[in-house]
N, C-alpha and C positions, 0 to 999 in steps of 0.2 A: 510276917517277913517285912524287912525294910524294903522300900521301893528301890529299884535299880537306879544307877546314875542316869541323869537326863540325857546326856550325850549318847548313851547306849540305846535308850528308847528312841531318840530322834533318828539315829542311824538305822535301827531295826525297822521303824515305821516307813522310812523312805525306801529301804530295800524291799520291804514287803509290798509297798504300793506299786513300785515300778518293775519289780521282779528281777532286779539286777544290782549287784554291788557296784558295778562300774557306773551305771546311770545314777544310782543313789549318790555316789561320790561326786559326780558332776553337779547334781542338784545342790548338794551341801557344800560344794567347793572345797572338798578335801580329797585325799588320795583314796584309791580303791583299797589299799592296805589298811588305811585308818578305819574305813567302814567295816571291813572284815574283822579287825581287832575289836571294835566296839561291839559287834554282834557276838563275837566269841566271849567277850567279857559278860555280856548279858546272859548267855547260855550258862556260863560258870556260876553266875549269881543265882540263876533259877534252878540249876541242876538238871536241865533237860534241853534237848535241841529244839530250836525254833525253825531251822531250815534243814532240808535235805540238800546237800551240795552235789551237783553234777559237774561235768567237765567244764561247761560254759553256762550253766543255769543254776538257779537256786529255787527250790520249791518249798513252800511253807508246810510244816508238819501240822497235824490237827491242833495241837496246843499252840503252835505259832500262829495259826490262822485266827484262833480265838483271841489271842493276845493282841494281834494286829488290829482287829476290829475294836477292841476296847480302847487301845491307845489312840486310834484315829478318832473315835468318838470323843475321848477326853481332850485331845488337842483341839478338835473342832469347837468344843464347848468353851475352852479357854480363849481361843481366838475370837469367837463370837462375843464373849463377855467383854474382852478388851476393846473390840471394835465398837460395841454398843456404848461403852463408857466414854469413848472419844467423840461420839456423835453429838451434834447440837440439834435443836429442833428443826433446823433447816440443813440437815446433813447432806454433804456432797454425795452425788451419785457416782459411784466408782465403776467404770467400765473397762474391761480388759479386752484387747484385740491385737491383731498384728500391726506392726509399724506401717506396712503398706496400706492396709485398710484405713488406718487412722489418717495417714497423710493424704491419700488420694481420694477418699470417699467422705470421711467424716469432717475433718477440720475445715475444708472449704465451705461446708454447709452449716457450720456450727451456729451461725446467727439465727437460724430458723428454729432452733430448739427452745422450747418454752417449759422450763422446770423451775423457774424462780420461785422462792428465793434460793433454792439449792443450786449448786454448780455441778457441771459434768467434769469429772476428772478422768482423763483417758490414760490408761497404761498401755502404751504401744510396745509390745514385745512378742517375740515368736515363742516364748515359753508358755506352756499351758498352765494357767492359774487355776487352782482348786477353789471353786466357789464355796465349798463347805467350810473353809477356814474363816469366812466372814470378812476377809480383807477386800473383796470386790463384791459388788451388788449384781453385776451382770457381765456376760461375755458375748462378744460378737465374733462368731467363728465361721470359718470357711471349711466345709466338710460335708459328710453324708447325712449329718443330723442325728446320728445314733449316740446320744449322750446320756449315760445311765443315771437314773434317779434325779433327773433335772427336767425343768419345764422348757420346752423348745418351740420356737416359732420360726417357721421358714419365711424369710424375707424375700428371697429371690433365688431362682435357679441360675446356674452359670451359663452364659452364652459368650462365644468368642468371635471377635471381629478381626479380619485381616486389615491392619492399619500401617500407615507410614507417615513420616513427617513431611510437611510441604517442601522442605529443602531436599529431601530424598526424591520426591516426585519430580521436582524441577530438574535435578541432576540426572535421574535415571529414567524418568517417564513412568507412566502407569503400565502395568502388565498388558500385553497384547490381548485384545478382546477375542472371544470365540465362544463356542458352545459351552466349554468348561472354563470359567474365568481363572481357575487356579492353574490350569495348564500353562498360562502365560507367565507364570512365575519363573520358569526356566530362564537362566541368565540374570536373575535378580539376586540380591543379597537377602538372606532369610535369617530371622532372629527367632530362636526357640526357647521356651521356658520348661518344656517337658521332654521326656524321652518316649519313643514309640511304645504305646501300650502301658504307660506307667499308671494310668487310672486316675490321675489328678487333673492335669492340664493336657489338652491335646497337643501333639507335636505336628510339625509339617509332614512327617512321614504318615501320620494317621489321616491327615486331612487332604493333602495333595498327592500323596503316593511317593514311594521311594524313587521312581524314575524321574519325577520332577525335581526332587531334592538333589539327586545326583547331578543334575544339569544346572544347579544353582551356581551363581557367580561366587558366592561365599555363604557359609553357614556359621552363625554364631550361636552356640548352645550354652544357655545359662540355666541355673537351677531354680530360679524363682521368678514369679510374674513381675514383681516390681523392678527387678534388674532388667528383664526384657523390655519393660515399658521405658525405662531410662535409656536403654540402647536405641530403641525406636525413636524416641524424642530427640536423641542426638544424631539422627540421620544414618544409623548404622544398617538399616534395612527394613524389611517388611516383617511385622510380627503378628502373632496370634495373641491378642490381648483381651482379657475378660471385659465384658461390656461395662460393668459398673466401674472398673478401674479406669477405663478409657473415656467414660462419658463426658467429664468436664473438659478434658483436653480436646475432644472432638467438638464440643459446643463452642469453645473459645479459639478454635482454629489451629491448635498446636499439633493436631493429628488429622489425617485424611483417611476415611474408610474406603477400602476398595469395593467395587460393586460385587457383593456376594452376600448371600443370606447368612444371618448369624448362625454359628455352629454350636449346637447344644453340648454342654459338658455333663459330667456325672456328679458334680458337687453343687453346693449352694451356700448362701449366706444365712446364718441362723442366729437369732437372739436367744441366749441361754440364761436362765435364771433358776434360783432355788424354788422348789415347789411351795415353800412357806411364804414366799413374797408376792403371791398372786394379787393381793389387794394394795400393793405399794403404788401410790399415785404417781410418784416419780418415774417408776418403770412403765406405767401406762402412757405417760407423756413421751418417754423415750421411744416406746414402740410406735406411736403415731408418727414421730419424727423419722424413724428409720424406715417405716413403710413408705413415706413420701420420698425419702432419699433413694430408696431402691426401686421405686416405681419405674417401669420400663418407659423409654421415650415413646412419643406418639408413633404408631405404626410398627413398633417392635413386637417381637414374639411375647405373648402374655405370660404372666407367671401362673403356676398351677393354682387352682382355686383353693386347694387344701392349704397352701402356704400362708393364707391370710388368717387362718384360725389357729388357736392353740393346739399344738400337737400332743400335749399331755406328757405324762411321765414315760420316758423311753425305756424300753426293755433291753436294748443292746448294750454292748460294752462302750464306755466312754472313749472317744477317739480324740486325738490331738488336733488342735487348730493347725491347719497345714501351714508350715512356714513358707510354702511356695506361693501363697496368695499375695 
């Protein structure tokens, strides 16, 4: 049998991987109808269905699942071969992470990284890059750490600090002191990056309680941590900012921390690599740098001891790097 057209295979592989024609279309930057048409053309070529179609879902048939595995393996081998052909003896180390992590945590500390003669190339994007393609050597992700078939090192657990800009403190003052420091937030402007109980970043509802939030002077609700950080730096109010994102701004006086213990979150920062790259000296140097970068400040809550060791191959489903980080 002649091989099906490449566009049909690409559309099918994307839809099989993400479980949706719509999301596959977004990834491939085509319309949902185009993906559906390409998959239908593939089924016509093969003479059997690769998906069972529901009202809003698509599920691989047994034959479709087998074909998806073979195509993914083939695409991965092609990408890895092309990537290897482009490398020089001092190949660049390609790291993918979110734009917020790159801008607020990594780039200000880049001078401390020692991987010469290689260079670190940072891909700052909220898209989750598939390391199996070979286009990236490692990923720095904010999540729960359940990344399937990959090597995972936990660098830091998340802790959140109530912070404000010096200009805001001058204009509005610090919250009134009392047995519960957060009770004094009533009458202040609050900046949120999460919704109550959303499981990623804590909200003021989670931390201070709905009664305090109702009595706030103003509440600005944003969907991402880096947007909340920008709003706080611009004097819009008091925000709950993850400690690693706020650290440099606190050290250089652009933020002021309110007197309150760090608030533990449910996620963390993880270095994720392929299991086949365990002996890569560039990745070893990157890990040393990242461990220093994410080391808690003196007197801060310590990281879990297990976070310093290799977590090994994870059994859970791979999750996206949160765009909220």
